[in-house]
N, C-alpha and C positions, 0 to 999 in steps of 0.2 A: 605903712607900710613896711612891713618884715621877709629880708631877704631868705630862701630858703636851701636848707643843707640836703643832695640829693645823692643817698648811698648806695656807693654804684656795686657789682657783683663785683669779688675775687677777682677774676679774671684778666678784667680793663684796670683795676687800681696796681695789679702787682706782678709785672711781665716777668719772665725770666729770657734769660738770651739763649739763641737757640746752638750758638758757635758752630754757625757750616763755613763747608770750605769750597768757597767759590774759583780757586787757583783754574783748575784745569780748565774750565773753562773763558776765563781771562786769556789763556792762552791759546785758544782756538782763538780768538776776537784776533789778537793779536799777529796770529801768522796767517790771519784769513786781509786783515789789513794788509800786511804783505805781498801776499799772492794780488789781490787786487790791481795793485797800483803799480804791478812790476808794466814795463814798457811793451807794447805789442812790435815783434820783428815784421816789419813792412815788406821785407822783403823777400818771407818766405811762400812758396806757395799757397793757393788760400782754392777749397773746391768746398762748396757747401752745396747737397744735395737733396732731393726730397722722395728717395724712391723711383723718378721719372714721373711724377704727377705735376710737377710743380714747373719753377724755373731752379735752372743751375746756375751758384756764382763762380766763377769760379777766375784763378789768374794762375795761369800755365808756368810762365815765363819766371823765371828766378830773378833772376838779371834787372828786368823791367818794371817796378812797381806798379802795376796796371790792375783796374775793378775792372768787372767782365759779369755782366747780367745777361744769360744768353739761354732760350727756353730750350728743352730738350727736342731730341727729335723732331724739328722741325725746320725745313728750309727757310732761312733767313734771306729777307731779301734788301736788307740794309742792317745799320746801326744810330746811332744816336752818340757822338763826343759830347759828354760833358763837361769834361774837364778832359785835359792834356792826357790822363790820366785812367779815365772812368768810359767806357761805353756802354750803352744797352742795346741789344742786336734786337730787332724787329720782324715777325713773320710778313706783315702788311706794310708799305709804304705809307706814310701821311700823304695828305695832298698837300698843294701848295701851299693853300693859307695857313695851315698848320706849320707848315717846314716855314713860312715867314714870320708866323708870330714864334714861334718858337724861337730862334735867332735872334730877334727881334727884343724879347721881354726876358726870354729866362739867359740864350748867350750858348743855347743847345744848336750843334752842328749836325745834320743829315748828310750820311755819307754810304753810295750806293752801293751792293756785294758787287765784286769782278765775276 
């Protein structure tokens, strides 16, 4: 048995260094990481809308940090209290079975609008 030597084409045997400069992209990545991990100010007002076709998420009170989801241009009959500072408004009232199990299993409280 004899081992054969394979003759490779010139570019595979003698590669030149390209001397590329990646410093602008490294600077951009470093700045992006700084921006990505900045803390979010919870006390600022929050308003997210989709042009009146979907849900509007808003927190209009700058002193209380609450998160509210309210359907636009619909009369709401009540709201779910998810936590002390998170509310979801509903245009229809869920029946008693849904309200009971939502409170029992998930801890959601239903509040009727006055």
